[in-house]
C-alpha positions as a LaTeX table, in Angstrom:
\begin{tabular}{lrrr}
\hline
Residue & $x$ (\AA) & $y$ (\AA) & $z$ (\AA) \\
\hline
Unk1 & $-77.74$ & $-32.46$ & $-5.61$ \\
Unk2 & $-79.53$ & $-29.26$ & $-4.90$ \\
Unk3 & $-78.80$ & $-26.87$ & $-2.06$ \\
Unk4 & $-81.76$ & $-24.77$ & $-0.95$ \\
Unk5 & $-81.55$ & $-21.70$ & 1.27 \\
Unk6 & $-84.67$ & $-20.51$ & 3.10 \\
Unk7 & $-86.74$ & $-22.89$ & 0.97 \\
Unk8 & $-85.48$ & $-21.56$ & $-2.37$ \\
Unk9 & $-83.05$ & $-23.25$ & $-4.81$ \\
Unk10 & $-79.58$ & $-21.82$ & $-4.16$ \\
Unk11 & $-77.12$ & $-24.05$ & $-6.06$ \\
Unk12 & $-77.04$ & $-27.28$ & $-8.03$ \\
Unk13 & $-74.01$ & $-29.35$ & $-7.08$ \\
Unk14 & $-72.44$ & $-31.99$ & $-9.31$ \\
Unk15 & $-74.17$ & $-31.27$ & $-12.62$ \\
Unk16 & $-70.86$ & $-30.25$ & $-14.22$ \\
Unk17 & $-68.84$ & $-33.09$ & $-12.63$ \\
Unk18 & $-68.23$ & $-35.70$ & $-15.34$ \\
Unk19 & $-64.68$ & $-37.01$ & $-14.78$ \\
Unk20 & $-62.22$ & $-37.54$ & $-11.97$ \\
Unk21 & $-62.63$ & $-38.54$ & $-8.36$ \\
Unk22 & $-63.52$ & $-35.26$ & $-6.64$ \\
Unk23 & $-64.88$ & $-31.80$ & $-7.37$ \\
Unk24 & $-64.44$ & $-28.72$ & $-5.20$ \\
Unk25 & $-67.13$ & $-26.06$ & $-5.26$ \\
Unk26 & $-66.96$ & $-22.84$ & $-3.25$ \\
Unk27 & $-70.26$ & $-21.23$ & $-2.25$ \\
Unk28 & $-70.99$ & $-18.12$ & $-0.19$ \\
Unk29 & $-73.88$ & $-18.87$ & 2.09 \\
Unk30 & $-75.81$ & $-16.25$ & 4.05 \\
Unk31 & $-75.42$ & $-16.30$ & 7.83 \\
Unk32 & $-78.55$ & $-17.47$ & 9.63 \\
Unk33 & $-80.15$ & $-19.07$ & 6.56 \\
Unk34 & $-81.96$ & $-22.38$ & 6.84 \\
Unk35 & $-80.61$ & $-24.90$ & 4.35 \\
Unk36 & $-81.31$ & $-28.34$ & 2.95 \\
Unk37 & $-79.19$ & $-30.60$ & 0.75 \\
Unk38 & $-81.45$ & $-32.63$ & $-1.54$ \\
Unk39 & $-80.25$ & $-35.62$ & $-3.58$ \\
Unk40 & $-82.14$ & $-35.04$ & $-6.83$ \\
Unk41 & $-80.20$ & $-37.12$ & $-9.38$ \\
Unk42 & $-77.66$ & $-39.92$ & $-9.07$ \\
Unk43 & $-76.40$ & $-39.64$ & $-12.65$ \\
Unk44 & $-75.15$ & $-42.69$ & $-14.52$ \\
Unk45 & $-73.24$ & $-44.14$ & $-11.55$ \\
Unk46 & $-75.15$ & $-43.43$ & $-8.32$ \\
Unk47 & $-73.03$ & $-46.04$ & $-6.52$ \\
Unk48 & $-70.07$ & $-43.68$ & $-6.95$ \\
Unk49 & $-71.82$ & $-40.53$ & $-5.66$ \\
Unk50 & $-70.76$ & $-39.19$ & $-2.28$ \\
Unk51 & $-70.38$ & $-35.74$ & $-0.76$ \\
Unk52 & $-68.32$ & $-34.01$ & 1.87 \\
Unk53 & $-69.06$ & $-30.45$ & 3.01 \\
Unk54 & $-66.43$ & $-28.39$ & 4.79 \\
Unk55 & $-66.64$ & $-25.02$ & 6.49 \\
Unk56 & $-63.40$ & $-23.21$ & 7.28 \\
Unk57 & $-61.48$ & $-26.46$ & 6.79 \\
Unk58 & $-63.66$ & $-28.57$ & 9.10 \\
Unk59 & $-65.92$ & $-31.30$ & 7.71 \\
Unk60 & $-69.51$ & $-30.57$ & 8.74 \\
Unk61 & $-71.26$ & $-33.27$ & 6.67 \\
Unk62 & $-70.05$ & $-36.40$ & 4.89 \\
Unk63 & $-71.83$ & $-39.15$ & 2.94 \\
Unk64 & $-69.88$ & $-42.08$ & 1.51 \\
Unk65 & $-70.10$ & $-43.19$ & $-2.12$ \\
Unk66 & $-73.36$ & $-45.00$ & $-2.84$ \\
Unk67 & $-74.85$ & $-44.30$ & 0.59 \\
Unk68 & $-77.40$ & $-41.68$ & $-0.52$ \\
Unk69 & $-80.92$ & $-42.29$ & $-1.81$ \\
Unk70 & $-82.10$ & $-40.24$ & $-4.79$ \\
Unk71 & $-85.18$ & $-38.20$ & $-3.91$ \\
Unk72 & $-84.28$ & $-37.66$ & $-0.26$ \\
Unk73 & $-83.05$ & $-34.74$ & 1.82 \\
Unk74 & $-79.57$ & $-35.63$ & 3.05 \\
Unk75 & $-79.11$ & $-32.94$ & 5.69 \\
Unk76 & $-80.72$ & $-29.74$ & 6.96 \\
Unk77 & $-79.73$ & $-26.98$ & 9.33 \\
Unk78 & $-79.13$ & $-23.30$ & 9.89 \\
Unk79 & $-75.93$ & $-21.59$ & 8.83 \\
Unk80 & $-73.80$ & $-19.84$ & 11.40 \\
Unk81 & $-70.73$ & $-18.13$ & 9.99 \\
Unk82 & $-68.50$ & $-16.76$ & 12.74 \\
\hline
\end{tabular}
């Protein structure tokens, strides 16, 4: 998955995840930035790919395993860090 900020690539998520059941990644995102989460590659087992995004301990986006479609934008928005 690729996270873009203000239309520019910001982070690739999941490319280093090869074993286990979950990976935690911490990112610092700029306040007021527009963002998009793009599903760019499902790997060898796309039926096992899911994502949950939390901000300050609260889940702000969740997609169950196998529910995403490669090549689509999963969510968009504007950051607001208070």
